[in-house]
N, C-alpha and C positions, 0 to 999 in steps of 0.2 A: 910181187914181193911176198915171200913166205912168212907166215906168222909163227913165232915160237910157241911152245906148249903153254907157257904162262898167258900169253896174249889170247890164245884160242879159248882157254878155259874162262878167262875173264870176260871175253866177248860173249861166249855161249851163256855164261851165267847171267849177264845183263839181259840178254834176249829171253831167256827162260823166265826170269823174274817178271819182265814186262808182260810176257804172254800169260803168266799166271794171274798177274794183276788185272789184265784186261778181261780174262775169263771171270774173275771174281766180281768185277764191276758190272758185267753184262748179265749175270745170272739173275733170274727173277726171284723176288723175295716171297717165300711161301709161308703164309701164316695159318697155323692150325685154327680151324673154325668149327664151333659146335653147331649142331643142327638147329635151324630156326624153327620155332614152334609157335603156331597161331591158334587162338581159340575163336571159332566162328559160330555164332548162334543164328539159327534161322527162325522165322515166324512159324514154321510148320512143325506139326507133331511127327513122331517116328514113321508112321505109315505113309504119310504124304511126302515126307522128306526123302523117302526111298526113290521118289520120282523127281521132285522139283530141285533137288540139289545134290544128294548123296553120290550119284554116278559121276558127276563132274569133280567132286572133291576126291573121290577114290582115284580118279584118273590123275588129278594133280599130284597126289601123294606118290603115285607110282612113277610118274614121269620126272618128278623132282629128284628122284634118285638119291634120297637120303639127305639132300641139302636142306629140305624144309618139309614140315608136316603140318597139316591143318587138322586140328581136332574139331569135329562137328558136334554141336550141341543143338537140341531141339527146343521147341517153343517153351518158354518160361523155365528152362532147365537150369540156367545159371542166374538169370535175372528176369523179372517180369517183362513181357514184350513192350509194355508202355514205357519202360525205363531203359530200353536198349540203347537209345541214342546217347543218353548221358553216360551210360556205362562204357560205350565205345569211346567217347571223348576222354574219359578218365583212363582208359586202357584196361578196364576190367575184362572186356572182350576186345579182340583185335579187329574183327570184321563182323558184318551183319548182312543177312539177306532178309528183306522185308519191304513193305511199302512205307513211304514217308509218313502217311497218316497214322498208322498203327503204332509207330515208335515215337510219336510226338516230336518229329523233327522240327526244330525252332526256325523254320523258314516259311515265308508266305505261301510258297508253291506246294507245301505239304498236302494241301487240300486236294491236289490232283492225283496224289498217290492212292493206291487201292482202287476203289470204284467211284470215279467222278461221273455223275449221272449222264448217260447217253453221249459220252465223249467219243466212244468207239463202238463199232458194230462187230468187228472181227478182230481176232488176235493179231493179225498182221498189221493192223492199224498202228499198234504201239511202236514197233521198231521203225516203221515208216515215219511216224511223227518225230521220233527222236533223231533218226539218222538223216532224214531228207527234208524235214520241215522246221528244224531249228530248236526243238525242245532240248536236245543235248546241251547246246550252248547256254540255254537259260538255266538248266539245272546246274551246270558247272559254275555259272555266275552266282547263283543263290548259295550254293554250298561253299564257294570260295570266300564267302563272308562269315562263315562259321569256323570257329577255332578248332583245330586238330581233328577235323573229319574230312575224309576224301570220298566224294561221290564217284562211283566207278562206272556203273552201267545200269540201264533199265531194260526190262523185257516184259513180255505179256504172259499172263496166265489164263484162267478160264473166265467165262462170263458170270454175271451175278444173277442167280435165280433164287426163288423161294423154295425151300423144302419144308413142308408143314405137316402137322398132325392132322388137321382138318382141311378139307378141300377149299381152294381159293378159285372162284370163278367170276368175281366182280370186285371192284374197288372197296365196296362196303365190307367184304369178307376180311379185308386187311385191318379194319379198325379194331383197336384194342389188342392186337396180336403182339405178344412179347417176343421179339426177334433178336437173335444174335447177329450183329452185322458190324461193319466198319464205321468209324466216327462220322466221316462225311456222308456216306450212304445213309446212315441213321438220321443225320440232320435233315437230309432231303426226304426220306421216307416218312418222317414224323408229320409231314404235311398231309399225309393220307391216313393218319390215325395209328400208324405203326409205333410201337413202344420199343425203342432201341435198348438193348441190354448188353452190357460188357461183362464178360466172364473170362477166366483163364481158358485157353483153347482145350485143354484136356478135360475140362468139366462140362463141355457142351452136351455130350451124349447123355450123361446122367441127368443134366438139367432138363432135357426134353422128356426123359422118362419120368421124372418126378413132377412134371407140370410147371416147373419154373420158367420154361421156355415153350412157346407155341410153335416156334419154327426157327429157321436159319436162313439168312440172306447173305451168305459168305462165300458162295462158290457155285459151280455148275454141277451137273449130275455125276461127272467123273469123280470128283472129290467126295460127293455124298456116298458113293459106293466104296471108294477106297478107304475112307477113314471110319466108316461104320454108321454114318448118319442116316443112310438109307435103311438101316435096321430099326431105327426108332421113329422115323417119320413115314408118312403114308402117301404123300402127294408131292408132285413136282410141278411148279408153275412154269409153263414154257415161255411166258413173257419175261424179259430181263431188263434191268435198268442200265446195264453196261455190257458191251460185248467182250470186254477183256479187263482183267485186273492188271494194274500197272505196278510192278514191284522193282526194287533196285538192290544193288550190292553197294555196300559202304565199307570203308576201312578207317581205322585210326590213322591219321595222316603221318604221325611220326613213325609208326611201324611200317607203313607203306613206303615211306621215303628211305627206310633202312634196307629195303629189299634191293638186291642187285637187279639190273635191268632185265635179265633173262627170266627171273622168277616173276617179276611184274608182268612180263609178256605172257608167261605161262598161265598166270592167273586170269588174264584177260581172255586167253583162248578157252580156258575152262568155263568162264562165264558165258561165252558165246555158245559153247557146247550145251550148257544148261538151257539157254534160251531156245536153241534149236530143238532139243529133246521135248521141251514143253509144247512147242508148236504142234508137233504131230501127235504127242500123247493125248493132249486135251482135245484137239480137233477130232481125232478118231474116236476117243472115248465118249464125247458128248453125243455124237450121232449113234454110235453102237448101243449105248445104254438107254437112249430114248426108245429105240426100236426093240432091243432084245432084253433089256433089264426087266426083272420080274418082281422087284421089291417096291416100286413106287408107281402110282397111277398118275398119268399126265393130265393136267388141267390147264385151261387158258382163259384169260380175260379178253373179251372181244376187242378187235383192233380199234374200233371207234371209241370205246371206253378207255382203252389204254392210251389213246392219243392225249387224254387229259393229263396223264403223267408226263408224256413227252413235252407237252406245252408248258407244264410247270417247270420242267428242266431249263427252259429258255430263260424264265425269270430267275431261277437259281444261278445260272451262269452270270447273269447281269449283277447279282448281288456279290458273287465271288470276284468278278472283274473290278468292282468298285472298292475292294479291300486293299489293293495295291496296284501300282503301275505295272509291276512285273506280272501279277495275276492277269491284268488286262491284256498283256501281250500274249499270254498263253491262251486265254479265251478267244482272242482274235484268230490265232493260229487254228484252234479247234473249229471255229466257225468257217474259216476259209477252206480248211481241209475237207470238212464234211460237205460243204457246198460243192466242191470239185468232185467228190465221190458220187454225189447224187447226180450230177451232170454226166458223169462217166457211165452211169447206169450199170446193169448186170455185167459181170458178177460182182462189181464193187459195191453197188447198192441196188436193192431190189425195187426201191421206190424213192 
């Protein structure tokens, strides 16, 4: 049956209207969105940040393709390092790179951040402990109890050695030495007469020059050369109280949750990139500068005498384990891990 002109136009009109309606309903809603901007403060000064974080942040800003930009600030630049945790909670800064100890994180496990005496021998110990031995889950548990802070990732830095004005060749030489170090490391070293001193990071070099400090127990030899401390100290003690600094990335939880999933994943990838870079930069630097560095003379405390320090660490671990059930779990993991590494022998442990 043929349709007249009126019926054809009427039917065509209905079909066209329906088609237009369907197209309108299925089209995605596009909302104009301004660029996300974060402020991240690191524990490191400018020279050190060039290695420990800046390459990964530069990469993030490039790959984020205008959707997000992270502004990087150095040690004490926006707020003092000791106040960083609270500043992050309030949103004064959006993210932090530091150890738990230095930023006064209000969790029991903060004592394990930075340099926990003799917890690790090599830098690879840190990621293994977090990713294979359960420390990640414990850190997530602890920070899950803290309002508006998201713990993101931990990684390894350099070992903890003494850089001093005067030579150290025995434990007696440490007595009375005013040393810039981390809170927990200082608490432990005080047992041997060391006087821990806390100062802003950028003041350390001048403090050594003026005699306010006798030395630094804050890094390995790579940082001593990188940040200028090798220019004001004369000796490097080859004995160390920890094989690797343990540091983390944190974020204001509200700001973190606001990020779309792909930017969260991009930030995680860039953290991993930073962790990887530090593994080879420090490992290579520690060896090269011991052999080829011309600014610091190497000294050592005999192994049998240094064992006194190692034995004292066992007592220190017991004290920390007694402070909380969670700390006790961490200490037990450290004991089990180091026992296994000793049984494994070289190259995992030399003795």
